Each structure stands twice: as structure tokens, then as C-alpha cells.
C-alpha positions in Angstrom: 54.5 77.9 91.8 53.3 80.2 94.6 52.9 79.1 98.2 49.3 78.8 99.4 48.2 80.0 102.9 47.0 77.2 105.1 43.6 77.3 106.7 43.4 77.6 110.5 43.4 74.4 112.6 41.3 74.0 115.7 41.6 71.3 118.4 38.2 69.5 118.9 39.3 66.3 120.6 42.1 65.2 123.0 43.2 61.7 123.8 44.5 61.4 127.4 45.2 57.7 127.3 49.0 57.3 126.9 48.5 53.9 125.1 46.1 55.3 122.5 46.7 57.2 119.2 44.4 58.6 116.5 44.7 56.5 113.3 42.1 57.9 110.9 40.0 61.0 110.3 37.3 61.0 107.5 34.0 62.6 106.6 30.8 60.9 105.5 29.8 61.4 101.9 27.0 63.7 103.0 29.5 65.9 105.0 27.2 65.6 108.1 29.3 63.2 110.1 33.0 63.3 111.0 34.6 59.9 112.0 37.9 59.2 113.6 39.5 56.0 114.9 41.5 55.4 118.1 44.0 52.5 118.3 45.6 51.1 121.4 48.9 49.4 121.6 49.0 45.7 122.4 45.7 44.7 120.9 43.8 44.9 124.2 40.4 45.3 122.4 40.0 49.0 123.5 40.2 50.3 119.9 37.1 52.4 118.8 35.6 54.6 116.2 33.9 57.8 117.1 31.3 59.6 115.1 30.5 63.3 115.5 27.4 64.6 113.7 27.1 68.1 112.5 24.5 70.4 114.1 22.2 72.3 111.8 23.7 75.6 111.0 27.3 74.4 111.6 29.5 73.8 108.5 32.5 71.5 108.7 33.9 72.9 105.4 35.5 76.1 106.6 37.1 76.7 103.1 33.7 77.3 101.5 33.1 80.3 103.7 36.2 82.2 102.5 
């Protein structure tokens, strides 16, 4: 088995709340929306899900361009 080269990673979001952590990252079936979840310690009700929609002409799937 040969080793595969990893695709580049780019930061697109930062969490500055020390009591928060990202808990999920997933794409919609249409590949037009990226979702991620943020969870807070202690169950304070501040958890949230964020959706980022793709602009026309921007492709989330970097691997298809190689």
C-alpha cells in the first residue's frame, strides 16, 4: 500500500469562547451548504448549529479540481 498525499487544509472559522468546542461538520446532500455544530460545557443552552451556504462559482469539493 502506498501513502497518499493529503489535500491542503484551510481555516475558515475560529471559536474564541473557551467553554465551546466544535462537535460536528457535515455537508448537505446538494453540496451547497456546510453545517457545523458548537457545543458548550455545562448545558447552558448556548449550543448552536451554523450553516454556511456556497456562493455561486465557489466549489467546496477541492479534490474535484485536481
